MMTF fields as JSON, N, C-alpha, C and O atoms, coordinates in Angstrom:
{
  "mmtfVersion": "1.0.0",
  "mmtfProducer": "UNKNOWN",
  "numBonds": 431,
  "numAtoms": 432,
  "numGroups": 108,
  "numChains": 1,
  "numModels": 1,
  "chainsPerModel": [1],
  "groupsPerChain": [108],
  "chainIdList": ["A"],
  "bondAtomList": [4, 2, 8, 6, 12, 10, 16, 14, 20, 18, 24, 22, 28, 26, 32, 30, 36, 34, 40, 38, 44, 42, 48, 46, 52, 50, 56, 54, 60, 58, 64, 62, 68, 66, 72, 70, 76, 74, 80, 78, 84, 82, 88, 86, 92, 90, 96, 94, 100, 98, 104, 102, 108, 106, 112, 110, 116, 114, 120, 118, 124, 122, 128, 126, 132, 130, 136, 134, 140, 138, 144, 142, 148, 146, 152, 150, 156, 154, 160, 158, 164, 162, 168, 166, 172, 170, 176, 174, 180, 178, 184, 182, 188, 186, 192, 190, 196, 194, 200, 198, 204, 202, 208, 206, 212, 210, 216, 214, 220, 218, 224, 222, 228, 226, 232, 230, 236, 234, 240, 238, 244, 242, 248, 246, 252, 250, 256, 254, 260, 258, 264, 262, 268, 266, 272, 270, 276, 274, 280, 278, 284, 282, 288, 286, 292, 290, 296, 294, 300, 298, 304, 302, 308, 306, 312, 310, 316, 314, 320, 318, 324, 322, 328, 326, 332, 330, 336, 334, 340, 338, 344, 342, 348, 346, 352, 350, 356, 354, 360, 358, 364, 362, 368, 366, 372, 370, 376, 374, 380, 378, 384, 382, 388, 386, 392, 390, 396, 394, 400, 398, 404, 402, 408, 406, 412, 410, 416, 414, 420, 418, 424, 422, 428, 426],
  "bondOrderList": [1, 1, 1, 1, 1, 1, 1, 1, 1, 1, 1, 1, 1, 1, 1, 1, 1, 1, 1, 1, 1, 1, 1, 1, 1, 1, 1, 1, 1, 1, 1, 1, 1, 1, 1, 1, 1, 1, 1, 1, 1, 1, 1, 1, 1, 1, 1, 1, 1, 1, 1, 1, 1, 1, 1, 1, 1, 1, 1, 1, 1, 1, 1, 1, 1, 1, 1, 1, 1, 1, 1, 1, 1, 1, 1, 1, 1, 1, 1, 1, 1, 1, 1, 1, 1, 1, 1, 1, 1, 1, 1, 1, 1, 1, 1, 1, 1, 1, 1, 1, 1, 1, 1, 1, 1, 1, 1],
  "groupList": [{"groupName": "UNK", "atomNameList": ["N", "CA", "C", "O"], "elementList": ["N", "C", "C", "O"], "formalChargeList": [0, 0, 0, 0], "bondAtomList": [1, 0, 2, 1, 3, 2], "bondOrderList": [1, 1, 2], "singleLetterCode": "X", "chemCompType": "L-PEPTIDE LINKING"}],
  "groupTypeList": [0, 0, 0, 0, 0, 0, 0, 0, 0, 0, 0, 0, 0, 0, 0, 0, 0, 0, 0, 0, 0, 0, 0, 0, 0, 0, 0, 0, 0, 0, 0, 0, 0, 0, 0, 0, 0, 0, 0, 0, 0, 0, 0, 0, 0, 0, 0, 0, 0, 0, 0, 0, 0, 0, 0, 0, 0, 0, 0, 0, 0, 0, 0, 0, 0, 0, 0, 0, 0, 0, 0, 0, 0, 0, 0, 0, 0, 0, 0, 0, 0, 0, 0, 0, 0, 0, 0, 0, 0, 0, 0, 0, 0, 0, 0, 0, 0, 0, 0, 0, 0, 0, 0, 0, 0, 0, 0, 0],
  "groupIdList": [1, 2, 3, 4, 5, 6, 7, 8, 9, 10, 11, 12, 13, 14, 15, 16, 17, 18, 19, 20, 21, 22, 23, 24, 25, 26, 27, 28, 29, 30, 31, 32, 33, 34, 35, 36, 37, 38, 39, 40, 41, 42, 43, 44, 45, 46, 47, 48, 49, 50, 51, 52, 53, 54, 55, 56, 57, 58, 59, 60, 61, 62, 63, 64, 65, 66, 67, 68, 69, 70, 71, 72, 73, 74, 75, 76, 77, 78, 79, 80, 81, 82, 83, 84, 85, 86, 87, 88, 89, 90, 91, 92, 93, 94, 95, 96, 97, 98, 99, 100, 101, 102, 103, 104, 105, 106, 107, 108],
  "secStructList": [7, 3, 3, 3, 7, 6, 6, 7, 2, 2, 2, 2, 2, 2, 2, 2, 2, 2, 2, 6, 6, 7, 7, 1, 3, 3, 3, 3, 3, 1, 7, 7, 7, 7, 6, 6, 1, 7, 7, 7, 7, 7, 6, 6, 3, 3, 3, 3, 3, 7, 6, 6, 2, 2, 2, 2, 6, 6, 7, 6, 6, 1, 7, 7, 7, 7, 3, 3, 3, 3, 3, 3, 6, 6, 1, 7, 4, 4, 4, 3, 3, 3, 7, 7, 7, 7, 7, 6, 6, 3, 3, 3, 3, 3, 3, 3, 3, 6, 6, 3, 3, 3, 3, 3, 3, 3, 3, 7],
  "xCoordList": [-6.173, -5.048, -3.844, -3.725, -2.957, -1.775, -0.579, -0.704, 0.608, 1.831, 3.048, 3.05, 4.085, 5.394, 6.213, 6.493, 6.594, 7.315, 8.827, 9.56, 9.303, 10.735, 11.546, 12.651, 10.974, 11.622, 11.901, 12.708, 11.254, 11.523, 10.587, 9.366, 11.172, 10.383, 9.6, 8.419, 10.247, 9.585, 8.42, 7.352, 8.619, 7.556, 6.368, 5.218, 6.64, 5.567, 4.803, 3.572, 5.524, 4.906, 4.053, 2.911, 4.597, 3.867, 2.615, 1.572, 2.716, 1.569, 0.448, -0.716, 0.804, -0.202, -0.837, -2.048, -0.009, -0.532, -1.469, -2.496, -1.113, -1.911, -3.277, -4.226, -3.379, -4.666, -5.682, -6.88, -5.219, -6.075, -7.212, -8.277, -6.979, -7.964, -9.126, -10.109, -9.041, -10.149, -10.234, -11.333, -9.096, -9.096, -9.349, -8.868, -10.104, -10.347, -9.213, -8.885, -8.608, -7.546, -6.395, -6.603, -5.181, -3.979, -3.088, -2.86, -2.589, -1.658, -0.311, -0.209, 0.705, 2.025, 3.036, 3.137, 3.782, 4.878, 6.193, 6.293, 7.191, 8.498, 8.336, 8.832, 7.637, 7.423, 8.709, 9.637, 8.738, 9.819, 9.644, 8.548, 10.71, 10.695, 11.847, 12.996, 11.533, 12.589, 13.392, 13.158, 14.331, 15.233, 14.522, 15.081, 13.291, 12.505, 11.514, 10.725, 11.563, 10.695, 9.322, 8.414, 9.155, 7.856, 7.91, 8.961, 6.761, 6.646, 6.011, 5.671, 5.853, 5.151, 3.67, 3.3, 2.83, 1.384, 0.751, 1.291, -0.386, -1.146, -2.055, -2.353, -2.507, -3.291, -4.574, -5.05, -5.138, -6.394, -6.184, -7.139, -4.945, -4.641, -4.096, -3.256, -4.591, -4.049, -3.121, -3.497, -1.929, -0.944, -0.978, -0.898, -1.1, -1.083, 0.213, 0.392, 1.098, 2.367, 2.188, 1.25, 3.072, 3.011, 3.129, 3.764, 2.523, 2.597, 4.058, 4.885, 4.379, 5.731, 6.653, 7.779, 6.216, 7.103, 7.595, 8.8, 6.701, 7.065, 7.938, 8.935, 7.566, 8.308, 9.715, 10.632, 9.885, 11.154, 11.914, 12.875, 11.504, 12.188, 13.667, 14.02, 14.517, 15.954, 16.64, 17.868, 15.87, 16.461, 17.174, 16.61, 18.393, 19.106, 18.456, 18.735, 17.593, 16.937, 15.568, 14.967, 15.079, 13.773, 13.962, 14.692, 13.331, 13.448, 12.846, 11.972, 13.32, 12.803, 11.32, 10.896, 10.537, 9.113, 8.953, 9.496, 8.201, 8.021, 6.559, 6.231, 5.685, 4.276, 3.619, 3.983, 2.664, 1.823, 0.502, 0.373, -0.463, -1.789, -2.085, -1.784, -2.673, -3.153, -4.668, -5.192, -5.366, -6.829, -7.289, -6.844, -8.181, -8.725, -9.514, -10.192, -9.421, -10.109, -11.63, -12.334, -12.149, -13.613, -14.142, -15.349, -13.241, -13.63, -13.409, -12.275, -14.478, -14.405, -13.531, -13.545, -12.776, -11.861, -12.598, -12.004, -13.862, -14.601, -15.13, -15.789, -14.842, -15.241, -14.104, -14.311, -12.927, -11.802, -10.875, -10.843, -10.131, -9.137, -7.951, -8.117, -6.757, -5.573, -5.546, -5.834, -5.195, -5.03, -3.578, -2.644, -3.41, -2.084, -1.369, -1.63, -0.462, 0.334, 1.792, 2.214, 2.546, 3.949, 4.866, 5.63, 4.779, 5.577, 5.778, 4.805, 7.026, 7.322, 6.868, 6.793, 6.565, 6.142, 4.619, 4.119, 3.884, 2.431, 1.742, 2.09, 0.768, -0.085, -1.515, -1.838, -2.378, -3.753, -4.717, -4.396, -5.914, -6.981, -8.266, -8.421, -9.171, -10.522, -11.457, -11.467, -12.236, -13.134, -14.575, -14.948, -15.384, -16.792, -17.639, -17.515, -18.504, -19.401, -20.826, -21.06, -21.77, -23.162, -23.375, -24.353, -22.474, -22.62, -21.827, -21.89, -21.088, -20.361, -19.015, -18.652, -18.286, -16.955, -15.939, -16.106, -14.879, -13.854, -12.486, -12.237, -11.612, -10.216, -9.38, -9.483, -8.548, -7.692, -6.244, -5.811, -5.507, -4.111, -3.23, -3.525, -2.162, -1.135, 0.102, 0.697, 0.488, 1.587, 2.68, 2.427, 3.892, 5.022, 5.432, 6.376],
  "yCoordList": [-5.28, -5.686, -5.884, -5.245, -6.763, -7.086, -7.244, -7.758, -6.79, -6.948, -6.839, -6.053, -7.631, -7.473, -6.635, -7.076, -5.432, -4.519, -4.641, -3.913, -5.546, -5.81, -4.529, -4.362, -3.632, -2.372, -1.418, -0.5, -1.619, -0.824, 0.373, 0.224, 1.564, 2.775, 2.659, 3.003, 2.177, 2.039, 1.053, 1.322, -0.082, -1.083, -0.523, -0.761, 0.215, 0.834, 1.824, 1.804, 2.686, 3.685, 3.02, 3.421, 2.017, 1.325, 0.633, 0.648, 0.026, -0.648, 0.35, 0.09, 1.483, 2.496, 3.074, 3.288, 3.324, 3.848, 2.855, 3.246, 1.573, 0.563, 0.361, -0.051, 0.646, 0.486, 1.531, 1.249, 2.724, 3.837, 4.163, 4.626, 3.92, 4.271, 3.308, 3.62, 2.151, 1.191, 0.444, 0.2, 0.077, -0.727, 0.154, 1.285, -0.376, 0.342, 0.143, 1.044, -1.057, -1.382, -2.051, -3.0, -1.542, -2.119, -2.648, -1.963, -3.864, -4.46, -4.6, -5.265, -3.981, -3.999, -4.619, -4.226, -5.595, -6.181, -5.656, -5.36, -5.547, -4.982, -3.649, -3.491, -2.691, -1.406, -0.599, -0.764, 0.27, 1.253, 2.231, 2.75, 2.482, 3.46, 4.429, 4.013, 5.727, 6.708, 7.033, 6.454, 7.952, 8.286, 8.966, 9.071, 9.427, 10.048, 9.071, 9.444, 7.821, 6.804, 6.716, 6.128, 7.284, 7.295, 6.517, 6.404, 5.985, 5.33, 6.3, 7.425, 5.878, 6.679, 6.338, 5.176, 7.346, 7.119, 8.213, 9.312, 7.902, 8.893, 9.656, 9.163, 10.865, 11.709, 11.058, 11.418, 10.114, 9.498, 8.291, 7.579, 8.056, 6.906, 7.349, 8.244, 6.701, 6.893, 5.717, 4.564, 6.0, 4.947, 4.554, 5.401, 3.244, 2.697, 1.899, 0.86, 2.393, 1.716, 0.785, 0.958, -0.193, -1.02, -0.153, 0.901, -0.6, 0.115, 0.388, -0.524, 1.627, 1.999, 2.404, 2.829, 2.286, 2.614, 4.054, 4.294, 5.0, 6.417, 6.773, 7.481, 6.282, 6.619, 6.021, 6.607, 4.865, 4.15, 4.028, 3.262, 4.769, 4.656, 4.999, 5.995, 4.168, 4.394, 3.844, 3.864, 3.352, 2.779, 1.475, 0.634, 1.295, 0.055, -1.182, -2.305, -0.979, -2.122, -2.428, -3.454, -1.553, -1.759, -2.417, -1.88, -3.558, -4.195, -3.321, -2.494, -3.516, -2.791, -3.098, -4.247, -2.072, -2.252, -3.062, -2.706, -4.159, -5.021, -5.222, -6.111, -4.413, -4.493, -3.143, -2.43, -2.807, -1.643, -1.819, -2.659, -1.016, -1.029, 0.393, 1.357, 0.514, 1.808, 1.716, 0.744, 2.739, 2.76, 3.958, 5.081, 3.716, 4.791, 5.768, 5.363, 7.049, 8.079, 7.982, 8.601, 7.213, 7.059, 6.21, 6.176, 5.523, 4.819, 5.794, 6.175, 6.186, 7.179, 6.686, 5.504, 7.604, 7.223, 6.7, 5.984, 7.041, 6.511, 5.091, 4.51, 4.529, 3.151, 2.155, 0.951, 2.627, 1.707, 2.231, 3.424, 1.311, 1.66, 0.715, -0.45, 1.222, 0.372, -0.5, -0.036, -1.768, -2.67, -2.569, -2.531, -2.525, -2.368, -3.718, -4.55, -3.916, -5.14, -4.716, -4.018, -5.125, -4.71, -5.604, -6.406, -5.453, -6.282, -5.526, -5.082, -5.376, -4.663, -5.441, -4.889, -6.728, -7.582, -7.687, -8.432, -6.952, -7.093, -5.747, -4.984, -5.48, -4.307, -4.814, -5.719, -4.242, -4.732, -3.589, -2.63, -3.73, -2.768, -3.525, -4.698, -2.83, -3.338, -2.416, -1.206, -2.989, -2.245, -2.563, -3.732, -1.533, -1.72, -1.229, -0.087, -2.118, -1.791, -2.138, -2.65, -1.861, -2.202, -3.715, -4.183, -4.478, -5.938, -6.61, -7.831, -5.846, -6.443, -5.796, -4.791, -6.402, -5.938, -6.951, -8.157, -6.449, -7.307, -6.865, -5.678, -7.833, -7.541, -7.963, -9.088, -7.037, -7.285, -7.224, -6.237, -8.294, -8.394, -8.445, -9.173, -7.678, -7.778, -8.303, -7.615, -9.531, -10.207, -10.525, -11.142, -10.096, -10.378, -11.819, -12.274],
  "zCoordList": [-7.598, -8.41, -7.515, -6.47, -7.921, -7.136, -8.053, -9.165, -7.577, -8.357, -7.444, -6.497, -7.733, -7.116, -8.094, -9.208, -7.682, -8.58, -8.459, -9.128, -7.62, -7.501, -7.234, -7.751, -6.419, -6.002, -7.163, -7.021, -8.292, -9.485, -9.591, -9.549, -9.73, -9.941, -11.25, -11.296, -12.312, -13.613, -13.552, -14.101, -12.892, -12.79, -12.008, -12.375, -10.939, -10.161, -11.022, -11.055, -11.718, -12.587, -13.669, -13.89, -14.337, -15.408, -14.88, -15.534, -13.697, -13.087, -12.8, -13.104, -12.219, -11.888, -13.159, -13.214, -14.172, -15.439, -16.124, -16.677, -16.085, -16.781, -16.13, -16.797, -14.842, -14.143, -14.585, -14.635, -14.904, -15.34, -14.355, -14.762, -13.079, -12.06, -11.935, -11.262, -12.561, -12.518, -11.2, -10.701, -10.627, -9.395, -8.185, -8.109, -7.25, -5.995, -5.006, -4.234, -5.033, -4.094, -4.849, -5.605, -4.635, -5.242, -4.123, -3.126, -4.291, -3.332, -4.034, -5.064, -3.482, -4.118, -3.161, -1.999, -3.672, -2.917, -3.489, -4.68, -2.627, -2.97, -3.713, -4.829, -3.085, -3.754, -3.861, -3.07, -4.853, -4.95, -3.79, -3.575, -3.048, -1.958, -2.211, -2.362, -2.255, -2.536, -1.277, -0.216, -1.402, -0.293, 0.875, 1.967, 0.649, 1.719, 2.344, 3.211, 1.897, 2.482, 1.86, 2.447, 0.69, 0.018, -1.293, -1.924, -1.688, -2.981, -3.962, -3.595, -5.187, -6.19, -6.141, -5.977, -6.282, -6.324, -7.159, -7.282, -7.723, -8.48, -7.525, -6.438, -7.916, -6.996, -6.477, -5.4, -7.215, -6.779, -5.866, -5.554, -5.435, -4.577, -3.224, -3.136, -2.176, -0.836, -0.55, -0.76, -0.079, 0.167, 1.645, 2.534, 1.88, 3.228, 3.377, 2.741, 4.214, 4.481, 5.68, 6.458, 5.839, 7.044, 8.297, 8.275, 9.369, 10.638, 10.987, 10.951, 11.32, 11.73, 10.598, 10.855, 9.351, 8.223, 8.291, 8.217, 8.427, 8.395, 9.598, 9.455, 10.782, 11.996, 12.014, 12.589, 11.389, 11.499, 10.185, 10.105, 9.145, 7.863, 8.024, 8.655, 7.45, 7.493, 8.727, 8.81, 9.69, 10.888, 10.541, 9.841, 11.016, 10.706, 11.328, 10.91, 12.322, 12.962, 12.356, 12.673, 11.497, 10.87, 9.507, 8.673, 9.256, 7.936, 6.84, 7.099, 5.625, 4.468, 4.265, 4.39, 3.954, 3.661, 2.385, 1.34, 2.479, 1.306, 0.945, 0.159, 1.507, 1.123, 1.379, 2.315, 0.552, 0.809, 0.072, -0.818, 0.462, -0.161, -0.616, 0.088, -1.794, -2.28, -2.421, -2.964, -1.925, -1.948, -2.759, -2.527, -3.709, -4.55, -3.683, -2.738, -4.007, -3.22, -3.313, -2.515, -4.275, -4.334, -3.174, -2.933, -2.453, -1.228, -0.075, 0.215, 0.567, 1.641, 2.789, 3.132, 3.374, 4.454, 5.69, 6.497, 5.852, 7.002, 6.744, 7.607, 5.552, 5.241, 5.421, 5.265, 5.74, 5.945, 7.036, 7.336, 7.611, 8.609, 8.469, 8.109, 8.753, 8.705, 9.953, 11.057, 9.763, 10.894, 11.383, 10.583, 12.687, 13.288, 13.33, 14.199, 12.373, 12.302, 12.262, 11.339, 13.237, 13.376, 12.535, 13.071, 11.218, 10.319, 9.005, 8.395, 8.564, 7.319, 6.089, 4.991, 6.277, 5.162, 5.036, 4.193, 5.861, 5.833, 6.045, 6.947, 5.199, 5.324, 5.296, 4.527, 6.13, 6.186, 6.472, 7.174, 5.9, 6.15, 6.475, 6.137, 7.133, 7.33, 6.578, 6.801, 5.693, 4.813, 5.189, 5.291, 5.393, 5.725, 4.559, 4.117, 4.069, 2.963, 3.367, 4.462, 2.488, 2.768, 2.815, 3.398, 2.212, 2.218, 3.337, 3.478, 4.13, 5.239, 5.498, 4.886, 6.425, 6.792, 6.299, 6.483, 5.668, 5.082, 5.571, 5.778, 5.751, 6.062, 4.87, 4.38, 4.417, 3.257, 3.73, 4.324, 3.455, 3.85, 2.602, 1.654, 2.611, 1.576, 2.275, 3.105, 1.936, 2.61, 1.596, 0.561, 1.91, 1.04, 1.213, 0.566]
}
């Protein structure tokens, strides 16, 4: 599933609630980010921020994060890895399944 939440906490919350845990991967553009540099997520979701988001949050030289990916915990962590892309507008993962290897990009 994919949605641009326009930096809204309410829109993020409503989107996550409406999914009810059905989607394995969620791609969010313009996510809500709180004062600690985190978005909202439900316990069954792992949040993947763009490379460098956590280390550089709040830096005046780092652009605002405008993309992230959430992965359901039913996908084992050894089946995916974050791709290192130095861009606040892009988050990417590589997913390995029995049918092959896939790269998923969320681009603002």
